[in-house]
N, C-alpha and C positions, 0 to 999 in steps of 0.2 A: 518875670522878666524874659525867661526863655520862650514862653508862649507869645509874648508881644513880638520878640525878634522873629519867631517862626511866622507869625501873621504878616509882618512887614516883608519878609523874604518871599512868601507866597504871593503877596500883592504885587511886588516888583516884577516877579517872574510872569505873572498873568498879564501885567501891563505891557511889558516888553514883548511878550509873545503875540499879543493882539496887534501890535504895531510893527511886526517884523516885515520884511520885504514882501512885495507882491509875488504871487505864484508865477512860476515860469511856465509859459504855454509852449508845449511841444507839439509840433505838427509833423507827422510822419508822411513820407512820400506817398504811401498807399492809402492814407486816410482821406475820407470824403470831407470831413469838417475838423475844426480845431477841437482838441480834447477838452478845452475850457468852455466850449460853446454848448448851450443847453439844447437838447434835441427837441424838435417840434412834435408835440404829442399828437397832432393831427395826422402824422405819418404812421402812428401805431394802430394796430387793430383794436376793435371795440373792447375786447376782453382785457387788454392791457391798459385801458383807460378807466376801468372801474376801480374805485377805492373803497375799502371797508374800514370802519373804525367805530368809535363811540366815545362815551365819556360820562362825566358827572355834570349836572347842570342845575341852575336855579339854587345854588348852594346858599343857604341862609341859616344861621343858628341864632337862637334866642326866641323871641316871640314876634312872628311865627318862626317855626323851624321848617325848612323846605330842603329836601334831598331828592335829587332826580338822577336817573340813569337813562341813557339813550344809545342803543346801537344805531349806526347809520351807514348808508351806502351813497357814494358819490360818483359822478361821472365827470371826468376831466375833459371839458369841451375844448379848452385851449390851455396853453401853458399857464395862463393867468386866471382862468375862470373854471370853477367847479360848481356844479348844480347837484343837489341830492335830496334824499328823503331820510327821515328818521322816525322811530317809534319811541316816544317818551313815556316814562313812568315816574311819578313823583309821589313822595310821602309828604303830606302837609299837616302840620299840627300847630294849632293856635290855642293859647291859654283860654280856658273856660269853654272850649268847643271840642267836639269830637274830631278825631284825626280823619283825614281823607286819603284815599288812594286814587290818584288822578292819572289818567293815561290819554294818549292820543297821538295822531300823526303830526309831522312837521315837514315842510319843504323849505329848502334854503338855497342860497347862492353865495359863493365867496369869490371875491375878485382881489387879486394881489395888487398892492399899491406901490409900484416901483418908485414913485416920486418921494416916498418916505425911506428909501433904502439907506440914505445917509444917517437917519436917526436910528433905525433898526431894520435889518433886512427881514424879509418874509412877513411884512405886515400886510393885513388884508382887511377889506370891508366885507361885512356880512349882513344880509337881509333875509328875513324868514317870515313865514306865516305858519301858525299852529292852531290846532283845535284840540281842546281838552274836554274829557268827560269824567264823571265820578258818580258813585252811588252812595246814597246816604239814607238810612232807615228804610231800605228796600226799594227806594225810588231812584231812577236814573236822572242825572242832570248834565248840563253841558255849559261851558263858558262860551262867550262870543269868540270869534276868530281873533287871535292875538297877532299883532304886527310888531315885529322887533327889528332893529337895525343897530349896528355898532361896528367896532373895530377889534382886531385880534392880532396876535403875533404867533408865528409858528417856529418851532425848533425841531428840525427833522420832521417827523410825523406828529409830534406833540404840539398842541395849540392851547392858548389861553385867550378867551374871548370875553369882552364886556359889551353887552347889548342893552339898549333902552327899549322898553315896552311902550310904544306910542298909544296903545289902546288900554293902558292900565287904568283900572278903577278899583278902589278898595272893595273887597267882597264880591268882585265880579272878574277876578283874574286868578289864574293858578299860582301866581307869585305873590309874595308878601311885600314887594317893592317894585317900582318900575325899572330898577337896575337889575339886570340878570347877568351873573357870572358863570362861565362854563370852562371846564378843563377837559381835555381829551384830544381827539384828533383822528387822522387817518393813519392806520398802521399797516395795512396790506394793500 
C-alpha cells in the first residue's frame, strides 16, 4: 500500500511540475537578445558548430542478432539541420550461419521538425546512406548501398531514432529487418 501511495504521489508531482507556469523571460538593458531566444548557429565559428557523438545501432536480438556501434561527427549547418558522417561496426549472427563482422561509412542528415513540438519537442527527421563490407572465409564482400529514413526524438544530446531501410532485401542487407533502431546522439 505504501508503494502504491508513493507511486501516486510521484505521478502527481511529475504531472503538476510539467504543467507549471511558463518561464519568465528576462531582458536586460545591455543584452542583445532575449535570454529565452535560441542563438543562431550561423553566427558561430566553424569549430563551435562541430558535434561529436556516437551510439548503438541496428539493435536486434534473437535470430538474427545484430549489435552495432558507431562514432559520428556532425556539422550543425543551421539551428535545425545537422549533416554528418559515421563509421559503423556491426556484429551479425544468424542461426546456422557463421557470424559476421560488418563495417562501413555512413552519411546522414537530421532536420528538426518544429511542427511536432506540441507532441514532443526536439523531434527530427533523419535520412542516410551507408555502405557495409565484411569478410568471410578469407574473401571480402560488400552490400549494396543502403538508403534509410525515419524519425527520432532527442533529449539533450541523447537521441532515439527509428529508421526504415528502403533498400532492404533479405540476405543482401547488413540488418535482419527493414526497421532499424538506434540510440546515442551528439555529446560534445
